[in-house]
C-alpha positions as CSV (number, residue, x, y, z in Angstrom):
1,M,41.1,110.7,65.4
2,A,39.3,107.7,64.7
3,N,38.5,108.8,61.0
4,K,42.2,109.7,60.5
5,L,42.9,106.0,61.2
6,E,40.7,104.4,59.1
7,I,41.8,106.6,56.7
8,D,45.5,105.6,56.7
9,V,44.7,101.8,57.1
10,D,42.8,102.6,53.8
11,Q,45.7,104.2,52.2
12,V,48.1,101.1,53.6
13,D,45.6,98.9,51.2
14,D,45.4,101.2,48.3
15,I,49.3,101.4,48.5
16,R,49.3,97.2,49.1
17,V,47.7,97.2,45.9
18,M,49.1,99.8,43.7
19,T,52.6,97.7,44.6
20,T,51.3,94.6,43.4
21,E,50.9,96.1,40.2
22,V,53.8,97.8,39.8
23,V,55.8,94.7,41.0
24,T,53.8,92.5,38.7
25,A,54.2,95.4,35.6
26,Y,58.3,95.1,36.3
27,L,58.3,91.5,36.2
28,G,56.7,91.1,33.2
29,R,59.8,92.9,31.7
30,N,62.6,92.1,33.6
31,Q,63.9,89.2,35.1
32,L,65.0,89.4,39.0
33,S,66.3,86.5,41.1
34,A,64.0,85.5,43.8
35,R,66.1,86.6,46.5
36,D,65.7,90.4,45.2
37,L,62.3,90.1,45.0
38,S,61.3,90.5,48.5
39,G,63.4,93.8,48.3
40,L,61.7,95.1,45.1
41,I,58.9,94.5,46.9
42,V,59.7,96.6,50.0
43,E,61.4,99.4,47.9
44,V,58.4,99.8,46.1
45,F,56.1,100.0,48.5
46,D,58.4,102.5,51.0
47,T,58.6,104.7,47.7
48,L,54.7,104.6,47.3
49,N,54.2,104.4,51.0
50,G,56.2,107.6,51.0
51,L,54.4,109.4,48.0
52,G,51.3,108.9,49.8
53,G,52.4,110.3,53.1
54,A,53.4,113.3,51.0
55,A,50.3,114.3,49.8
56,A,48.4,113.1,53.0
57,S,50.4,115.9,54.5
58,E,50.1,118.3,51.9
59,E,46.1,117.7,52.1
60,E,46.3,118.4,56.0
61,E,48.2,121.2,55.9
62,S,45.6,123.2,53.4
63,S,42.9,121.8,56.0
64,D,44.1,122.6,59.0
65,A,44.1,126.7,57.2
66,G,46.9,128.1,59.0
67,G,47.2,125.5,61.6
68,E,49.9,123.3,63.1
69,A,50.8,120.9,60.5
70,V,49.4,116.9,62.2
71,P,52.1,114.5,62.2
72,E,52.0,111.3,59.8
73,A,49.7,108.5,61.9
74,Q,51.7,105.7,63.6
75,P,49.7,102.7,61.9
76,A,51.2,103.1,58.6
77,Q,54.2,103.3,60.1
78,E,53.6,99.7,61.2
79,A,52.3,98.5,57.9
80,V,55.7,99.0,56.3
81,A,57.8,97.2,58.6
82,E,55.6,94.2,57.8
83,P,57.3,93.0,55.3
84,E,61.1,93.4,56.7
85,P,61.0,89.7,57.8
86,V,60.6,88.2,54.3
87,R,63.1,90.4,53.0
88,E,65.7,88.3,55.9
89,E,64.3,84.9,54.8
90,A,64.8,85.8,51.2
91,E,68.5,87.2,51.7
92,E,69.8,83.6,51.6
93,P,72.6,83.2,49.0
94,V,71.6,80.6,46.3
95,P,73.8,78.4,45.3
96,Q,75.2,78.8,41.9
97,P,77.6,77.6,39.4
98,E,80.8,78.6,40.0
99,P,82.9,80.5,37.3
100,V,85.8,78.9,35.4
101,A,88.9,80.5,34.2
102,V,89.1,78.7,30.8
103,A,88.6,81.4,28.4
104,D,87.2,81.7,24.9
105,D,88.9,82.9,22.0
106,K,88.6,86.3,22.7
107,G,89.2,86.2,26.0
108,Q,86.0,86.4,27.7
109,T,85.3,83.4,30.7
110,P,82.1,81.8,31.0
111,A,79.3,82.5,33.6
112,V,79.4,79.1,34.7
113,P,81.7,76.3,33.9
114,I,80.6,74.8,30.8
115,E,80.7,70.9,32.7
116,E,78.1,72.4,35.3
117,S,76.0,74.2,32.3
118,V,73.7,70.9,31.5
119,T,71.5,70.0,34.4
120,D,68.4,67.8,34.2
121,D,65.5,71.1,34.4
122,L,67.4,73.7,33.0
123,I,70.2,75.3,30.7
124,Y,72.4,77.5,32.0
125,C,73.6,80.4,29.7
126,L,77.4,81.2,29.1
127,E,76.7,84.7,28.7
128,N,74.9,85.6,31.9
129,G,75.1,82.4,34.2
130,K,71.4,82.3,33.7
131,G,69.3,78.9,33.7
132,Y,66.8,78.3,30.9
133,K,64.5,75.5,29.7
134,T,65.7,76.5,26.3
135,L,68.3,78.8,25.1
136,K,67.3,79.8,21.3
137,R,65.5,82.2,21.9
138,H,67.2,84.0,24.9
139,L,70.6,83.4,22.7
140,W,69.1,85.5,19.8
141,S,67.1,88.4,21.6
142,S,69.7,89.3,24.3
143,Y,73.1,88.5,22.3
144,G,72.0,88.0,18.7
145,L,74.0,84.6,19.0
146,T,72.9,81.4,16.6
147,P,72.9,78.1,18.4
148,E,75.7,77.6,16.0
149,A,77.5,80.7,16.5
150,Y,77.2,80.3,20.4
151,R,78.5,76.9,20.0
152,K,81.2,78.1,18.2
153,K,81.9,81.2,20.4
154,W,82.3,78.8,23.5
155,N,84.0,75.6,22.1
156,L,81.6,73.3,22.4
157,P,80.3,70.3,20.1
158,K,77.8,70.5,17.8
159,D,75.6,68.0,20.0
160,Y,75.8,70.5,22.7
161,P,72.2,70.6,24.2
162,L,70.4,73.8,24.0
163,V,66.9,72.7,25.7
164,A,66.7,71.3,29.1
165,P,66.8,67.6,29.1
166,N,63.6,66.8,31.3
167,Y,62.0,69.8,29.7
168,S,62.5,67.9,26.3
169,K,61.3,64.3,26.9
170,R,58.2,66.3,28.7
171,R,57.3,68.0,24.9
172,S,58.1,65.0,23.5
173,A,55.5,62.8,25.6
174,T,52.9,65.6,25.3
175,A,53.3,65.4,20.9
176,K,53.3,61.6,21.1
177,E,50.3,61.9,23.3
178,I,48.8,63.8,20.9
179,G,49.8,62.1,18.2
180,L,52.3,64.3,16.5
181,G,55.1,62.2,14.4
182,R,53.1,59.5,13.3
183,K,51.4,59.1,9.5
184,P,47.9,59.3,8.9
185,R,45.6,55.9,8.9
186,K,44.0,55.4,5.5
187,G,40.6,54.3,6.3
């Protein structure tokens, strides 16, 4: 019986490693809010643990050769309950700007109020309400919009920023520090 317990603990460790790999791969191609991350981790862990439990049950049945099936060991179940407190903490609502009732010429409403879409660290996309350091690539890859088309669609001024102010300042300081924008010395 002690041997069975060791196998289950090792199996839980393997499932944790696989969970990390699956979640990392998913996050590499998808955006997810911080409050949804813990739910994803628990869901992937539970799914993999269920798959591992099913495989373990099949092995036990084949090794018993006509005997009664042995129920799954409890330590694996206790490991599932471990991530639960993280889920409760992560479900606290994240404050986001309220949608505004102003619509563009096609009847669309921006996901965030235009006045609140520019903060020091992020520019909130009026299409989906998510914050970005720079919007140009997001607008093109997600909606096929150029900066000019985005500004026109939402009736924004020509000087409406598509880069967060603090990010722009950091990039400018870095460029000046390494000497970009200066004419070479004649020597």
